[in-house]
C-alpha positions, 0 to 999 in steps of 0.5 A: 764453786767446789765443782769448778775448783778441779775443773780448774785445776786439771786445765791448768795442769793439762796447759803445763803438760802440753806445753812442756810435751810441745817444748820438748818436741821441739828441742834438738837433742844432742847427736852421740859421736866418738873420737878416739884419743891418741895413744901418747894419753894413756897413762904408763905411755913410754915414748924417747926421752929427750936429752933437752925438751924444748919446742924447737926443732934445730935446723927446722923452723917450721916444726914444733917439737911436742914433749911431756912436761912431767917427763920430757918425753917426746910426742911428736912434731908439729908442722906450724901452720904458714900464713899461706895456709891461715889465710886459706883456712880463714877464707873457708871459715869465712865462707861457711860462716855466711850459711851458720849466721842464718842458723837458728839458736836452736841449731846452735844450741844442739851442736853445744849440747852435742859437744857437752854431752861428749865432754861428760861422757869422755872426762878421763880421756879429756884429762889424760890428753890435757895432762900429758901436754901440760903435765898438770894432775887429773884432778887439776885437769878436771877442775880447770879444763872439764869443770870449766868447759861443762860450765861454758857450755850449760850456761850459753845452752840455757842462757845464750838466747835470752842475752842475744835475742832482740833488746828493746829500748825505749825511745823516749817521749819525742820518738814514742811512734818509734819501736827501738831496739838493739840487735845482735848480730854475728861479726864474721870470723873472731880469733882468739890466742890462747895461752897454754895453762889450760889447752882444752878449755883456752882453746874450746870456750872461745870456740863455743861463744863464737858458735853461739853468737853465729860466728866462725872463730880461728884458734891460735893455739900456744906452741907449747900446747900444739900437740893436743890442738888437733884432738880438740879441733876434731872434738868441736868439728865432729859436733858440728858435722854430726849436727849437719853443719860445715866443720870448716867453721872452726879452725885451730891453728898452731905456730909461733910468734909469726903466725900470731902476727899474721892473725892479728893483722889480717883483714878477715879477722873482725874480733880479737880474744887475747890471753897472755902477758902485758908485753904481748898484749901491747903488741896484739894491739899495735897489729890489730890497730892496722884494721881497726880490729877491736880486741879483748885483752885478759893479760894475767894477774897477781892475785891478792888474798886478803885474810883477816884475823877473823876469818875462818882458818878451817876453811880459808886455808885449804882454799887458798892452798888449792889457789896456790897449788892447782896446775902448779899455780899456772892460772891467770887466777892464781893467787900470789899474794896472801896478805894475812893480819897481824894477829893470825900471821904466824899461826897461818905461816906455821900451818902453811909451812906444814901443809907446803912441805908435805906437797908432792910433785910428779907425773900423775899418768906415769906415777903410782896411783896417790903420790902426786899433788902438784904437776910440771910447769910448761915453761922450763926456761922460767925457772931462772926467773922465778928463783932470781924473783926468790932470791932478791925477796930474800936478799931484801929480808924475806924468808924462804921456808919452802923450796925456792928452787927447780925440783930435780925428780928422781924418776923424771930427771927430764921432767920441768918441776918447781919445788913448792915454795913458801916465801914469807915475810914478803914486803912491796920493795921485792920484785915478786910482789909486782912480778907475775910468777905463774909458778907454785910460789906462796907469798905471805905479807903482813898488814895492820888494818884495812887501809894498810891491807888495800895499800898493799894489795894496790901497789901492784900494776896488775889488777885481775882477780881477788880475795877477801877472807872474814867473818864479818860479813860487812867488812869483807863486802866493804873491802871487796868493793874496794879493792881496784880489780876486775873480780873479787870473791868473799871468803872464795878463791877463783868461784867467779869464773864457775859462775859463768853469768859473770863476766871475766876480766881485768883493769890496769896492766891485767887487760879490758874487755870481758869475756864469759857472761852476757858482756863476753857473748855480746862482745863477739856481735855487732851490737846494732841499734834499730828503729822502725815505726810503730804504726805504718801510718805514723811517720816522721814529717819534715815540718815545712818551715824547716824543709830545705831550702829553709826560706826563714832560717830565723824562724826555723831556729825558733821553732827547733828551739821550742821542739826541744823545750816541748819534748825535753821540759821538766814539767808539763806546764813548760811543755804546754807553753812551748807547744802553743809557741810552736803552733804559733810559729807554724801559722 
């Protein structure tokens, strides 16, 4: 026995090593490639400062004026994709998809590995391009653009095949001689109409999922970030090309509302993912109904954080600062309502007042290092609405302790900045509790107990994300599960999206359907139910008594009754009696 043990260990270790070697040999590795970023993305770049920054070009409705929202400097003009060009591009994508659908999961993984390697190796360039086009800081670009995209890529590479592999199902007693399974097949050409707040991630993320599911994809980018779209498109196309696949699989298009309508009403599109407002989401649904195209809608939120008095404030306060200030709170899952239990309310407000007053806004690619905490806002035209919401709250009794209005930056007079704002003593009758702000406005409300907190949380029609902070884990879990929301985090904010294994989406006017996780990946597939004979010599027979034309309908009816009793009775004895009756009827 003692002599046999080393032999057994050697065989086991040898088998493990051999398996690892063979597995590595069968893995298609990432292929390096280079792609030069636009020159305007470099720090310190100087361009023409627009007198009135805006996306429209007078006399040229076909052009999109691109500019840096942090400085108001022109980035050039992009010609909007026409309906005819869209049609041609989608036709090319569909043609390429017929070949792509035949690729193996390993071939698709190689493309994603190649893209993943490029993203990790070129983080700064990607962040700078995203920052220049949307005005965000490099920290916010890293967390919201690069980290999230890397998480999506890694999860899909590691788990995508297991999610989309044929899924065997139990056929049941009556069909025990059959094999039953779900086969996940590509839909064909899927579309994503994405928002402007994270130009890199919102464009590339849907492409990653679509490609791994075997689809072609058309991404309609927001006209507000049209400048960076060619760079993102080239990135994904190069990853396909160097791996030997047709880059026409991926089509990024930019344009105004008419282009969005052309995408959503096209019979060439097999699925639509839309990220935007409830108002536009309804239009997308209406347009998609023309061809009954399935849709996934992510329509924003008015996310709340419930802070109980026993919460760890040393952890809670910094997390909630990031939940409000990151990307100037242009986040669909940004925390827009902070509900604080009464005993902790005054201390919480005092600490947030100190912190919000210290937040510095500016242009991260142009200002001195270490001088910017919060970037610009993409929609300068939204400032009137934000100021009106603050004014309405103050008129109804709220206190504005910090900010409350647009900010005229001394170095960037054409930049689009809103002052970091702290609004406290907010009550449910104020408009700001029901309207998505999408701006750096911290709204603080007071609650008494669990029931009061839930009532305040549910006063908004939005129901996307949420957070609960408490040292009492049982209470935190209980309240979190009671919240009407598509997602919730205990003692944290937004981390469910970094857990790419989880689905992302809301309920109510925050939309329906999910992206990310197994649910999101499978939504891009046709879930085909499939059966076949388990044994070639056992097939479904049609008994003569019920074979058409049926000679005795009463006898046939009695026969089918006993089949149901035999197959689905709760007791074996009832099934045996039904079998005996079947035999008698068949004689």
